[in-house]
Structures are given as structure tokens and as C-alpha cells.
C-alpha positions as CSV (number, residue, x, y, z in Angstrom):
1,M,-8.8,12.7,102.4
2,P,-7.0,15.2,100.2
3,Q,-8.2,15.9,96.7
4,G,-6.6,13.5,94.2
5,D,-6.0,10.8,96.8
6,K,-6.9,7.4,95.2
7,S,-6.5,5.3,98.4
8,S,-10.3,4.8,98.8
9,Y,-10.6,3.1,95.4
10,T,-10.7,-0.7,94.9
11,D,-7.9,-2.4,93.0
12,K,-10.5,-3.1,90.2
13,Q,-11.4,0.6,90.0
14,K,-7.7,1.5,89.7
15,R,-7.1,-1.1,87.0
16,K,-10.2,0.1,85.1
17,A,-8.9,3.7,85.3
18,E,-5.5,2.7,84.0
19,H,-7.0,0.8,81.1
20,I,-9.3,3.7,80.1
21,E,-6.4,6.1,80.4
22,E,-4.3,4.0,78.0
23,G,-7.1,4.0,75.5
24,Y,-7.3,7.8,75.6
25,E,-3.5,8.1,75.2
26,D,-3.7,5.8,72.2
27,R,-6.2,8.2,70.6
28,G,-3.8,11.2,71.1
29,V,-5.1,12.7,74.3
30,S,-2.4,14.2,76.6
31,K,-1.3,12.2,79.7
32,D,-2.9,14.6,82.2
33,E,-6.2,14.9,80.3
34,A,-6.4,11.1,79.8
35,E,-6.0,10.5,83.5
36,R,-8.6,13.1,84.4
37,R,-11.1,11.6,81.9
38,A,-10.3,8.0,83.1
39,W,-11.1,8.8,86.7
40,A,-14.2,10.8,85.7
41,T,-15.4,7.7,83.9
42,V,-14.7,5.4,86.9
43,N,-16.5,7.8,89.2
44,K,-19.5,8.1,86.9
45,E,-19.8,4.3,86.6
46,S,-19.2,3.2,90.1
47,G,-20.2,6.3,92.1
48,G,-16.6,7.0,93.4
49,G,-14.4,5.1,95.8
50,K,-15.4,2.1,97.8
51,K,-17.8,2.8,100.7
52,S,-18.3,0.9,103.8
53,G,-21.6,0.0,105.3
54,S,-24.5,-2.3,104.4
55,G,-26.9,-1.2,101.7
56,R,-24.7,1.6,100.4
57,G,-23.9,0.1,97.1
58,H,-26.0,0.4,93.9
59,A,-25.9,-0.9,90.4
60,E,-23.2,0.3,88.1
61,N,-24.1,1.9,84.8
62,H,-21.6,1.0,82.0
63,E,-23.0,3.3,79.3
64,S,-20.0,5.5,79.2
65,S,-17.7,2.4,78.6
66,R,-20.0,1.2,75.8
67,K,-19.7,4.6,74.1
68,G,-15.9,4.6,74.4
69,G,-14.0,4.8,71.1
70,H,-17.1,6.1,69.2
71,K,-16.2,9.7,68.5
72,S,-19.3,11.5,67.5
73,G,-19.5,13.3,64.2
74,T,-16.5,11.7,62.5
75,S,-18.3,9.2,60.3
76,Q,-17.8,11.4,57.1
77,S,-15.9,14.5,56.3
78,H,-17.5,17.6,54.9
79,A,-15.9,16.9,51.5
80,T,-17.2,13.2,51.5
81,R,-20.7,14.3,52.4
82,S,-20.7,17.0,49.7
83,A,-19.4,14.6,47.0
84,A,-22.1,12.1,47.9
85,A,-24.8,14.8,47.7
86,K,-23.6,15.9,44.3
87,K,-23.5,12.4,43.0
88,G,-27.0,11.8,44.3
89,W,-28.2,14.9,42.6
90,E,-26.7,14.0,39.3
91,T,-28.2,10.5,39.5
92,R,-31.7,11.9,40.2
93,R,-31.4,14.5,37.5
94,H,-30.4,11.8,34.9
95,Q,-33.2,9.5,36.0
96,S,-35.9,12.2,35.8
97,H,-35.0,12.9,32.1
98,A,-35.2,9.2,31.1
């Protein structure tokens, strides 16, 4: 099977990859990068394409889907954090003199 061939994937895996890809594109990721990330996620969760034979399956881990959409480190900007720290300092300074 040539690299990039998706014929060995189930319909469900293909639908899942398409859905993940759309989510990445909505967040501004390029088409090619979104497709690459989507298939990487499907492979990580299900272990790749469908495999024949008894006892070859194993449980899927959906941790990567759960984390989707939660971009790390974007809860506060530097300016917001800095302003909050200055406000806290002023509050503590005033309270210590009271």
C-alpha cells in the first residue's frame, strides 16, 4: 500500500478525520496541515487502519480528542497577567498600611 493511501481505513475513521480536519481549518490551520494533523489523531486513537484477524484489536484512547480545542498557554496575555499582578500588589500594599 503506497504512503498516503487511505483505503485500509474504515468509513468511521474517514468521517472522524474529516471532522477533525474541519475543526483545525476553523481555527486557521492550513488545509494540508489540518489534514496531516487529523490523520495523525485518528492513527493515535485507533492504531491506524482496520486490521483483519481475531484478537488484533485493542481499546481506543480518546485523550487527544478530549484535549482538542484547548490551546495551551492562551488563557491570559502577558499584558493581562502583568496588570493583574500590579493590581494585586497595590491591594496588598494598601492593606498592609491599614
